[in-house]
C-alpha positions as CSV (number, residue, x, y, z in Angstrom):
1,X,70.9,-17.1,-24.4
2,X,74.3,-18.5,-24.3
3,X,77.1,-17.5,-21.9
4,X,79.8,-17.1,-24.7
5,X,80.0,-13.9,-26.7
6,X,79.1,-14.1,-30.8
7,X,79.9,-11.9,-33.4
8,X,83.4,-10.7,-34.3
9,X,85.1,-13.7,-33.1
10,X,85.9,-12.4,-29.6
11,X,84.3,-14.9,-27.8
12,X,84.1,-14.4,-24.1
13,X,82.8,-16.8,-21.1
14,X,80.5,-14.7,-18.4
15,X,81.0,-17.0,-15.7
16,X,84.8,-16.5,-16.2
17,X,84.4,-12.8,-16.2
18,X,81.9,-12.6,-13.2
19,X,84.4,-15.0,-11.4
20,X,87.5,-12.8,-11.7
21,X,85.2,-9.7,-11.0
22,X,84.3,-10.9,-7.6
23,X,88.2,-11.6,-6.8
24,X,88.9,-7.9,-7.1
25,X,89.3,-6.8,-3.5
26,X,87.3,-4.1,-2.1
27,X,88.5,-0.4,-2.2
28,X,90.1,0.5,1.0
29,X,87.8,2.6,3.5
30,X,88.6,6.5,2.6
31,X,91.0,8.3,5.0
32,X,89.1,9.6,8.4
33,X,87.9,13.5,7.7
34,X,90.1,16.2,9.2
35,X,88.8,17.2,12.7
36,X,88.3,20.8,13.9
37,X,88.0,20.9,17.7
38,X,86.8,23.7,19.7
39,X,86.1,26.3,17.6
40,X,83.2,29.2,17.7
41,X,81.6,30.0,14.0
42,X,79.3,33.2,14.0
43,X,77.9,34.3,10.6
44,X,80.0,32.1,8.8
45,X,79.4,29.9,5.5
46,X,80.8,26.3,6.4
47,X,81.2,23.6,3.9
48,X,80.5,20.5,6.1
49,X,81.6,17.9,3.2
50,X,84.6,15.7,4.2
51,X,85.1,17.5,7.8
52,X,84.5,16.4,11.2
53,X,83.8,19.0,13.7
54,X,84.2,18.4,17.9
55,X,82.8,20.4,20.4
56,X,82.0,23.7,18.1
57,X,79.8,26.3,18.1
58,X,77.5,27.5,15.3
59,X,75.7,30.6,15.5
60,X,73.9,32.3,12.5
61,X,75.7,30.2,10.1
62,X,75.1,28.4,6.6
63,X,76.3,25.0,6.2
64,X,76.8,23.8,2.8
65,X,75.8,20.1,2.7
66,X,76.7,18.2,-0.9
67,X,77.4,14.6,0.5
68,X,76.6,12.4,3.6
69,X,80.5,12.6,4.2
70,X,80.9,14.9,7.5
71,X,80.6,14.4,11.5
72,X,79.6,16.8,14.2
73,X,80.1,15.5,17.5
74,X,79.1,17.6,20.8
75,X,78.8,20.7,18.7
76,X,76.3,23.2,19.6
77,X,73.9,24.6,16.8
78,X,71.8,27.3,17.4
79,X,68.2,27.9,15.8
80,X,69.7,30.6,13.3
81,X,71.6,28.4,11.5
82,X,70.7,27.6,7.9
83,X,71.4,24.2,5.9
84,X,71.8,24.7,2.1
85,X,71.5,20.9,0.5
86,X,73.1,19.9,-2.7
87,X,70.8,17.9,-4.9
88,X,72.6,14.3,-4.3
89,X,71.7,14.9,-0.5
90,X,68.4,15.9,-1.1
91,X,67.8,12.4,-3.0
92,X,68.1,10.8,0.5
93,X,65.9,13.5,2.1
94,X,63.2,13.0,-0.6
95,X,63.2,9.0,-0.5
96,X,63.0,9.4,3.6
97,X,60.2,11.9,3.2
98,X,58.0,10.0,0.8
99,X,58.0,6.9,2.9
100,X,57.5,9.2,6.3
101,X,53.9,9.9,5.5
102,X,53.7,13.6,6.8
103,X,53.7,17.0,4.9
104,X,57.1,18.2,4.0
105,X,58.1,21.4,2.1
106,X,58.0,20.9,-1.6
107,X,61.9,21.0,-2.2
108,X,62.3,17.9,0.3
109,X,59.5,15.9,-1.2
110,X,59.8,13.3,-4.0
111,X,58.1,14.2,-7.5
112,X,54.9,12.3,-7.4
113,X,53.9,11.6,-11.0
114,X,50.1,11.1,-12.2
115,X,50.4,7.7,-13.0
116,X,51.5,7.0,-9.2
117,X,55.1,6.5,-9.6
118,X,57.8,8.8,-7.5
119,X,60.6,10.5,-9.2
120,X,63.8,11.4,-7.4
121,X,66.8,13.1,-9.0
122,X,65.4,12.6,-12.2
């Protein structure tokens, strides 16, 4: 296969394109998440995505989690809290659990196909 395109007369050089793409600077890091400090949440529904919580307390709350972009630092989380995982986050959990080798609930497991393959997020 040639590195020169053909067909409509618009020739291109794949090596030149690759070199140009490698020169594009990396995207800047995202801004730091907004920080919430020292609050007590009781019986609330909290979307964790994009937030940072420090020294907060969570009792009987529902956490909504659709991305890995959140932080909890020095927070108290009692055992009555519930986490609702979005599909994208579940894909990471499923991949981890596929390698873990211990039983996990079906919603946190990869789909094991009859031919021995695994499906996640498909």
